[in-house]
C-alpha positions, 0 to 999 in steps of 0.5 A: 499499499505504501508503494502505491501511494509513493508511485502516485506521488511520483507520477507526473501531473497532466499538463494543461494546454498552455503548458504544452504551448509554452514548452512548444515555444521553448522548443521552437526558440531552441531548435526551430519548427522541426524541434516542435515534436510531441515525443521529444516535448513529452520527454523533456517535460517528463510527462507522457504523450497521453497528456498531449493527446488530451489537449491536442488531436495532433502536432498540427493542432499544437502548431495552430494553437501556437500560432494563435497564441503568438498572434494574440500575444503580439497584437495585445503587446503592440496595442499596449505598447503603442498606447499614447502615454505622452507625446507620440514621438516619445511612444515611438522612441520607447517602442524603438528602444524596446526592440533595439536596446531591450530586445527579447532575443528569445522572442525575436527567435520565435518571430523569425521561425514563425515568419520562416514557416509562413513562407510555406504554410498558410496558417502561419502566413495568416498569423503573420499578416494579422500581427503585421496588420495590427503593428502597422495600424498602431504605428501609423496612428502614432505617426499620424498623431505626430503630424504625418498625413495619412499615406505618409504616416503609413509609409513611415510606419512601414519604414519604422516597422522594417527598421525595428526588425532589420536592425537586429540583423546588422552587425554592431561593429558596422552600425554602432548604437550611436548610428542606430540612435541617429537613424531612429531619431531621423525616422520618428522626427515630426514632418 
C-alpha cells in the first residue's frame, strides 16, 4: 500500500494546454519548427504523450494553437505598447528602444521561426499577416498623431517597422548604437 501511494506521488501531473504551448515555444526558440515534436516535448517535460493527446488531436493542432497564441500575444503587446502615454514621438522612441536596446532575443528567434514557416504554410502566413496588420495600424496612428498625413504616416510606419526588425540583423561593429540612435531619431522626427 505504501508503494502505491509513493508511485502516485511520483507520477507526473497532466499538463494543461498552455503548458504544452509554452514548452513548444521553448522548443521552437531552441531548434526551430522541426523541434516542435510531441515525443521530445513529452520527454523534456517528464510527462506522457497521453497528456498531449488530451489537449491536442495532433502536432498540427499544437502548431495552430501556437500560432494563435503568438498572434494574440503580439497584437495585444503592440496595442499596449503603442498606447499614447505622452507625446507620440516619445511613444515611438520607447517602441524603438524596446526592440533595439531591450530586445527579447528569444522572442525575436520565435518571430523569425514563425515568419520562416509563413513562407510555406498558410496558417503561419495568416498569423503573420494579422500581427503585421495590427503593428502597422498602431504605428501608423502614432505617426499620424505626430503630424504625418495619412499615406505618409503609413509609409513611415512601414519604414519604422522594417527598421525595428532589420536592425537586429546588422553587425554592431558596422552600425554602432550611436548610428542606430541617429537613424531612429531621423525616422520618428515630426514632418
